[in-house]
PABA-579486 format. One record per residue (C-alpha): residue number from 1; x, y, z. Coordinates in Angstrom, 2 decimals. Example, Ala and Ser with C-alpha at 12.3 -4.5 7.8 and 13.67 -1.06 7.14 Angstrom:
2
<pt pos="1" u="12.30" v="-4.50" w="7.80"/>
<pt pos="2" u="13.67" v="-1.06" w="7.14"/>
This chain:
254
<pt pos="1" u="-4.86" v="-26.68" w="17.43"/>
<pt pos="2" u="-3.25" v="-23.55" w="16.29"/>
<pt pos="3" u="-4.54" v="-21.85" w="13.13"/>
<pt pos="4" u="-1.71" v="-20.26" w="11.15"/>
<pt pos="5" u="-4.09" v="-18.91" w="8.61"/>
<pt pos="6" u="-3.97" v="-15.07" w="9.02"/>
<pt pos="7" u="-6.72" v="-12.62" w="8.29"/>
<pt pos="8" u="-6.43" v="-10.98" w="4.96"/>
<pt pos="9" u="-6.42" v="-7.22" w="4.70"/>
<pt pos="10" u="-6.67" v="-6.49" w="0.99"/>
<pt pos="11" u="-7.38" v="-3.04" w="-0.43"/>
<pt pos="12" u="-8.03" v="-2.29" w="-4.14"/>
<pt pos="13" u="-5.11" v="0.23" w="-4.34"/>
<pt pos="14" u="-2.48" v="-2.00" w="-2.71"/>
<pt pos="15" u="-2.43" v="-5.56" w="-3.83"/>
<pt pos="16" u="-1.32" v="-8.01" w="-1.22"/>
<pt pos="17" u="-1.40" v="-11.44" w="-2.73"/>
<pt pos="18" u="0.99" v="-13.85" w="-4.13"/>
<pt pos="19" u="0.15" v="-12.49" w="-7.61"/>
<pt pos="20" u="1.57" v="-9.03" w="-6.73"/>
<pt pos="21" u="4.68" v="-10.72" w="-5.48"/>
<pt pos="22" u="4.93" v="-12.59" w="-8.56"/>
<pt pos="23" u="4.66" v="-9.21" w="-10.32"/>
<pt pos="24" u="7.87" v="-8.09" w="-8.74"/>
<pt pos="25" u="9.78" v="-11.04" w="-10.00"/>
<pt pos="26" u="8.41" v="-10.78" w="-13.46"/>
<pt pos="27" u="9.00" v="-7.14" w="-13.83"/>
<pt pos="28" u="12.68" v="-7.57" w="-13.04"/>
<pt pos="29" u="13.07" v="-10.93" w="-14.76"/>
<pt pos="30" u="11.72" v="-9.62" w="-18.10"/>
<pt pos="31" u="13.48" v="-6.26" w="-17.75"/>
<pt pos="32" u="10.20" v="-4.28" w="-18.20"/>
<pt pos="33" u="9.97" v="-0.51" w="-17.53"/>
<pt pos="34" u="8.90" v="-0.23" w="-14.00"/>
<pt pos="35" u="7.33" v="3.23" w="-14.25"/>
<pt pos="36" u="4.68" v="1.77" w="-16.67"/>
<pt pos="37" u="3.54" v="-0.60" w="-13.85"/>
<pt pos="38" u="3.54" v="2.01" w="-11.10"/>
<pt pos="39" u="-0.20" v="2.12" w="-10.43"/>
<pt pos="40" u="-0.23" v="-1.58" w="-9.53"/>
<pt pos="41" u="2.48" v="-1.04" w="-7.07"/>
<pt pos="42" u="0.85" v="1.70" w="-5.07"/>
<pt pos="43" u="2.17" v="4.66" w="-6.99"/>
<pt pos="44" u="0.25" v="7.02" w="-9.14"/>
<pt pos="45" u="1.01" v="7.27" w="-12.93"/>
<pt pos="46" u="2.11" v="10.85" w="-12.47"/>
<pt pos="47" u="4.45" v="10.00" w="-9.76"/>
<pt pos="48" u="6.08" v="7.28" w="-11.86"/>
<pt pos="49" u="6.45" v="9.82" w="-14.63"/>
<pt pos="50" u="8.00" v="12.50" w="-12.56"/>
<pt pos="51" u="10.26" v="10.45" w="-10.27"/>
<pt pos="52" u="12.26" v="8.82" w="-12.97"/>
<pt pos="53" u="12.99" v="5.09" w="-13.64"/>
<pt pos="54" u="15.66" v="4.88" w="-10.96"/>
<pt pos="55" u="13.50" v="6.05" w="-8.17"/>
<pt pos="56" u="10.52" v="4.00" w="-9.29"/>
<pt pos="57" u="12.75" v="0.92" w="-9.40"/>
<pt pos="58" u="13.95" v="1.76" w="-5.87"/>
<pt pos="59" u="10.29" v="1.78" w="-4.69"/>
<pt pos="60" u="9.71" v="-1.58" w="-6.41"/>
<pt pos="61" u="12.64" v="-3.10" w="-4.58"/>
<pt pos="62" u="11.56" v="-1.65" w="-1.34"/>
<pt pos="63" u="8.08" v="-3.15" w="-1.60"/>
<pt pos="64" u="9.51" v="-6.45" w="-2.58"/>
<pt pos="65" u="11.75" v="-6.26" w="0.63"/>
<pt pos="66" u="8.81" v="-5.14" w="2.71"/>
<pt pos="67" u="6.82" v="-8.18" w="1.58"/>
<pt pos="68" u="9.68" v="-10.49" w="2.77"/>
<pt pos="69" u="9.93" v="-8.58" w="6.11"/>
<pt pos="70" u="6.18" v="-9.03" w="6.63"/>
<pt pos="71" u="6.63" v="-12.66" w="6.21"/>
<pt pos="72" u="9.55" v="-13.01" w="8.66"/>
<pt pos="73" u="7.86" v="-10.68" w="11.19"/>
<pt pos="74" u="4.68" v="-12.77" w="11.15"/>
<pt pos="75" u="6.44" v="-15.99" w="11.31"/>
<pt pos="76" u="8.49" v="-15.10" w="14.39"/>
<pt pos="77" u="5.70" v="-13.40" w="16.07"/>
<pt pos="78" u="3.64" v="-16.59" w="15.83"/>
<pt pos="79" u="6.31" v="-18.28" w="17.97"/>
<pt pos="80" u="7.13" v="-15.29" w="20.26"/>
<pt pos="81" u="3.61" v="-14.00" w="21.30"/>
<pt pos="82" u="1.25" v="-15.79" w="18.85"/>
<pt pos="83" u="-0.53" v="-19.11" w="18.55"/>
<pt pos="84" u="2.62" v="-21.09" w="18.53"/>
<pt pos="85" u="4.38" v="-19.39" w="21.53"/>
<pt pos="86" u="3.51" v="-22.24" w="23.84"/>
<pt pos="87" u="5.38" v="-24.72" w="21.59"/>
<pt pos="88" u="8.72" v="-23.17" w="22.74"/>
<pt pos="89" u="10.06" v="-24.29" w="26.07"/>
<pt pos="90" u="13.68" v="-23.51" w="26.02"/>
<pt pos="91" u="14.38" v="-20.01" w="27.63"/>
<pt pos="92" u="16.99" v="-19.12" w="25.08"/>
<pt pos="93" u="14.98" v="-20.27" w="22.13"/>
<pt pos="94" u="12.00" v="-18.20" w="23.48"/>
<pt pos="95" u="14.26" v="-15.06" w="23.76"/>
<pt pos="96" u="15.58" v="-15.68" w="20.25"/>
<pt pos="97" u="12.02" v="-15.77" w="18.79"/>
<pt pos="98" u="11.22" v="-12.63" w="20.67"/>
<pt pos="99" u="14.30" v="-10.77" w="19.40"/>
<pt pos="100" u="13.89" v="-11.91" w="15.88"/>
<pt pos="101" u="10.20" v="-10.84" w="15.83"/>
<pt pos="102" u="11.21" v="-7.36" w="17.20"/>
<pt pos="103" u="13.92" v="-6.98" w="14.63"/>
<pt pos="104" u="11.80" v="-8.05" w="11.59"/>
<pt pos="105" u="8.94" v="-5.73" w="12.75"/>
<pt pos="106" u="11.45" v="-2.90" w="12.99"/>
<pt pos="107" u="12.40" v="-3.67" w="9.44"/>
<pt pos="108" u="8.80" v="-3.59" w="8.42"/>
<pt pos="109" u="8.27" v="-0.27" w="10.01"/>
<pt pos="110" u="11.43" v="1.23" w="8.64"/>
<pt pos="111" u="10.74" v="0.11" w="5.14"/>
<pt pos="112" u="7.21" v="1.31" w="5.26"/>
<pt pos="113" u="8.31" v="4.77" w="6.45"/>
<pt pos="114" u="10.95" v="5.01" w="3.85"/>
<pt pos="115" u="8.55" v="4.12" w="0.98"/>
<pt pos="116" u="6.05" v="6.73" w="2.18"/>
<pt pos="117" u="8.88" v="9.32" w="2.53"/>
<pt pos="118" u="9.90" v="8.62" w="-1.08"/>
<pt pos="119" u="6.33" v="9.28" w="-2.26"/>
<pt pos="120" u="5.16" v="5.61" w="-2.75"/>
<pt pos="121" u="2.66" v="3.52" w="-1.01"/>
<pt pos="122" u="3.89" v="0.59" w="1.13"/>
<pt pos="123" u="2.38" v="-2.59" w="-0.30"/>
<pt pos="124" u="-0.31" v="-4.02" w="1.95"/>
<pt pos="125" u="0.61" v="-6.99" w="4.27"/>
<pt pos="126" u="-0.22" v="-10.28" w="2.49"/>
<pt pos="127" u="-2.19" v="-13.09" w="3.80"/>
<pt pos="128" u="0.30" v="-15.87" w="4.92"/>
<pt pos="129" u="-0.44" v="-19.56" w="5.49"/>
<pt pos="130" u="2.66" v="-21.44" w="7.00"/>
<pt pos="131" u="0.99" v="-24.76" w="6.91"/>
<pt pos="132" u="3.25" v="-25.88" w="3.96"/>
<pt pos="133" u="6.11" v="-25.61" w="6.43"/>
<pt pos="134" u="4.54" v="-26.48" w="9.69"/>
<pt pos="135" u="1.43" v="-28.28" w="9.04"/>
<pt pos="136" u="-1.26" v="-27.57" w="11.71"/>
<pt pos="137" u="1.48" v="-26.43" w="14.09"/>
<pt pos="138" u="0.86" v="-29.34" w="16.58"/>
<pt pos="139" u="4.22" v="-30.85" w="15.94"/>
<pt pos="140" u="6.30" v="-27.75" w="16.54"/>
<pt pos="141" u="8.90" v="-27.36" w="19.23"/>
<pt pos="142" u="12.30" v="-25.65" w="19.88"/>
<pt pos="143" u="14.12" v="-27.85" w="17.46"/>
<pt pos="144" u="11.72" v="-27.41" w="14.48"/>
<pt pos="145" u="11.41" v="-23.62" w="15.19"/>
<pt pos="146" u="15.16" v="-23.17" w="15.06"/>
<pt pos="147" u="15.54" v="-25.45" w="12.00"/>
<pt pos="148" u="13.00" v="-23.27" w="10.19"/>
<pt pos="149" u="14.71" v="-20.16" w="11.25"/>
<pt pos="150" u="17.98" v="-21.50" w="9.96"/>
<pt pos="151" u="16.15" v="-22.01" w="6.64"/>
<pt pos="152" u="14.33" v="-18.67" w="6.50"/>
<pt pos="153" u="17.10" v="-16.37" w="7.49"/>
<pt pos="154" u="19.79" v="-17.07" w="4.70"/>
<pt pos="155" u="17.04" v="-16.49" w="2.17"/>
<pt pos="156" u="16.54" v="-12.99" w="3.48"/>
<pt pos="157" u="20.33" v="-12.54" w="3.41"/>
<pt pos="158" u="20.63" v="-13.62" w="-0.18"/>
<pt pos="159" u="17.51" v="-11.70" w="-1.34"/>
<pt pos="160" u="18.88" v="-8.53" w="-0.07"/>
<pt pos="161" u="22.23" v="-9.17" w="-1.75"/>
<pt pos="162" u="20.52" v="-9.84" w="-4.92"/>
<pt pos="163" u="18.81" v="-6.31" w="-5.05"/>
<pt pos="164" u="21.17" v="-3.95" w="-3.13"/>
<pt pos="165" u="23.16" v="-3.15" w="-6.23"/>
<pt pos="166" u="19.98" v="-2.36" w="-8.13"/>
<pt pos="167" u="19.21" v="0.57" w="-5.88"/>
<pt pos="168" u="19.92" v="4.10" w="-7.37"/>
<pt pos="169" u="19.76" v="6.11" w="-4.12"/>
<pt pos="170" u="23.07" v="5.78" w="-2.12"/>
<pt pos="171" u="21.19" v="6.28" w="1.18"/>
<pt pos="172" u="18.87" v="3.38" w="0.43"/>
<pt pos="173" u="21.91" v="1.19" w="-0.46"/>
<pt pos="174" u="23.30" v="2.06" w="3.07"/>
<pt pos="175" u="19.96" v="1.17" w="4.66"/>
<pt pos="176" u="19.54" v="-2.03" w="2.82"/>
<pt pos="177" u="23.10" v="-3.09" w="3.68"/>
<pt pos="178" u="22.34" v="-2.36" w="7.42"/>
<pt pos="179" u="19.29" v="-4.70" w="7.22"/>
<pt pos="180" u="21.33" v="-7.27" w="5.27"/>
<pt pos="181" u="23.88" v="-7.33" w="8.02"/>
<pt pos="182" u="21.23" v="-7.93" w="10.65"/>
<pt pos="183" u="19.83" v="-10.80" w="8.68"/>
<pt pos="184" u="23.32" v="-12.42" w="8.60"/>
<pt pos="185" u="23.61" v="-12.02" w="12.32"/>
<pt pos="186" u="20.38" v="-13.81" w="12.66"/>
<pt pos="187" u="21.89" v="-16.65" w="10.57"/>
<pt pos="188" u="24.91" v="-17.03" w="12.77"/>
<pt pos="189" u="23.00" v="-16.56" w="16.09"/>
<pt pos="190" u="20.39" v="-19.19" w="15.25"/>
<pt pos="191" u="23.09" v="-21.72" w="14.15"/>
<pt pos="192" u="25.10" v="-21.17" w="17.28"/>
<pt pos="193" u="21.94" v="-21.85" w="19.38"/>
<pt pos="194" u="21.32" v="-24.98" w="17.37"/>
<pt pos="195" u="24.88" v="-26.18" w="18.06"/>
<pt pos="196" u="24.51" v="-25.39" w="21.78"/>
<pt pos="197" u="21.29" v="-27.22" w="22.09"/>
<pt pos="198" u="22.54" v="-30.26" w="20.18"/>
<pt pos="199" u="20.23" v="-29.79" w="17.24"/>
<pt pos="200" u="22.86" v="-29.25" w="14.63"/>
<pt pos="201" u="24.13" v="-32.24" w="12.65"/>
<pt pos="202" u="26.95" v="-30.54" w="10.66"/>
<pt pos="203" u="28.13" v="-27.35" w="12.26"/>
<pt pos="204" u="31.40" v="-27.12" w="10.30"/>
<pt pos="205" u="29.68" v="-27.39" w="6.75"/>
<pt pos="206" u="30.78" v="-24.39" w="4.54"/>
<pt pos="207" u="28.30" v="-23.18" w="1.94"/>
<pt pos="208" u="27.54" v="-19.99" w="0.15"/>
<pt pos="209" u="24.08" v="-21.13" w="-0.98"/>
<pt pos="210" u="22.35" v="-21.89" w="2.33"/>
<pt pos="211" u="19.60" v="-23.12" w="2.81"/>
<pt pos="212" u="19.94" v="-24.80" w="-0.47"/>
<pt pos="213" u="21.81" v="-28.11" w="-0.32"/>
<pt pos="214" u="25.05" v="-29.44" w="-1.83"/>
<pt pos="215" u="23.07" v="-32.29" w="-3.48"/>
<pt pos="216" u="20.40" v="-29.89" w="-4.98"/>
<pt pos="217" u="22.07" v="-26.60" w="-5.21"/>
<pt pos="218" u="19.53" v="-24.95" w="-7.60"/>
<pt pos="219" u="16.39" v="-26.33" w="-6.06"/>
<pt pos="220" u="13.96" v="-23.83" w="-4.64"/>
<pt pos="221" u="11.82" v="-26.58" w="-3.10"/>
<pt pos="222" u="12.04" v="-26.41" w="0.84"/>
<pt pos="223" u="11.99" v="-30.21" w="0.86"/>
<pt pos="224" u="15.48" v="-30.26" w="-0.63"/>
<pt pos="225" u="16.96" v="-27.64" w="1.80"/>
<pt pos="226" u="19.67" v="-28.41" w="4.38"/>
<pt pos="227" u="19.56" v="-26.21" w="7.43"/>
<pt pos="228" u="22.79" v="-27.73" w="8.83"/>
<pt pos="229" u="25.63" v="-25.42" w="7.97"/>
<pt pos="230" u="28.28" v="-23.50" w="9.90"/>
<pt pos="231" u="27.31" v="-20.47" w="11.99"/>
<pt pos="232" u="29.95" v="-18.78" w="9.85"/>
<pt pos="233" u="29.16" v="-20.53" w="6.57"/>
<pt pos="234" u="30.94" v="-18.71" w="3.93"/>
<pt pos="235" u="33.33" v="-15.90" w="3.04"/>
<pt pos="236" u="31.02" v="-14.71" w="0.08"/>
<pt pos="237" u="27.22" v="-15.32" w="0.03"/>
<pt pos="238" u="25.69" v="-16.05" w="-3.35"/>
<pt pos="239" u="22.71" v="-13.68" w="-4.08"/>
<pt pos="240" u="19.20" v="-14.91" w="-4.99"/>
<pt pos="241" u="17.22" v="-13.30" w="-7.73"/>
<pt pos="242" u="13.58" v="-12.11" w="-7.11"/>
<pt pos="243" u="12.30" v="-15.11" w="-9.17"/>
<pt pos="244" u="14.26" v="-17.60" w="-7.04"/>
<pt pos="245" u="13.03" v="-15.90" w="-3.80"/>
<pt pos="246" u="9.46" v="-16.07" w="-5.05"/>
<pt pos="247" u="9.83" v="-19.80" w="-5.88"/>
<pt pos="248" u="10.96" v="-20.34" w="-2.29"/>
<pt pos="249" u="8.50" v="-18.18" w="-0.34"/>
<pt pos="250" u="5.55" v="-18.16" w="-2.88"/>
<pt pos="251" u="3.74" v="-21.28" w="-1.37"/>
<pt pos="252" u="3.16" v="-19.42" w="1.89"/>
<pt pos="253" u="1.88" v="-16.18" w="0.31"/>
<pt pos="254" u="-1.81" v="-16.28" w="-0.61"/>
């Protein structure tokens, strides 16, 4: 039986728990001054005072994005080279898992390097427990993996969309948009493969709120989500706020 509980790597300076991720959502949702919270996000007080509110906010957003990329990278690695790799049998599904893991890990490395270059400290990788999504892993297969991927990827798309306009540095806006485009490519690629393999129940469904469903459009409970939507689902995605993203992914962050 595969164990999807990961080994925690906490440090006093860089919080890596669900609590720190909740902090990101709370900071933006309440409209608090980000600089005053700099020490808890891996920045020194003097750095926050000298870099200005815009630069400090940029680092907050980048660490928020890094947390999401850690999650995606670990999930796909589990199915590409980790404890759940043997659950995938279709060659194309295996290749997709490998490619997605590689892309998300590249995003982790790029975001970490950018945060350091800007004078911040990349948030430590959280401990993830995917059992709320996959149980003990014993029932996983190509179909369930791709369905989960079709649920995870649009959350990433809409999370980036929700924050890109908040960035003050034009270079960061361009970089975030580049990652956003890749996440959107993942959405389409996964859905095309699900159609090709006969796993997709409604390949023509148009929606700008995937993976949320038409029946429960505001729900952040994965049990209410609908992974069946078109590989080209919408002309305009609807962004997700940090608080909404936290509600979706928070249960797997310890």
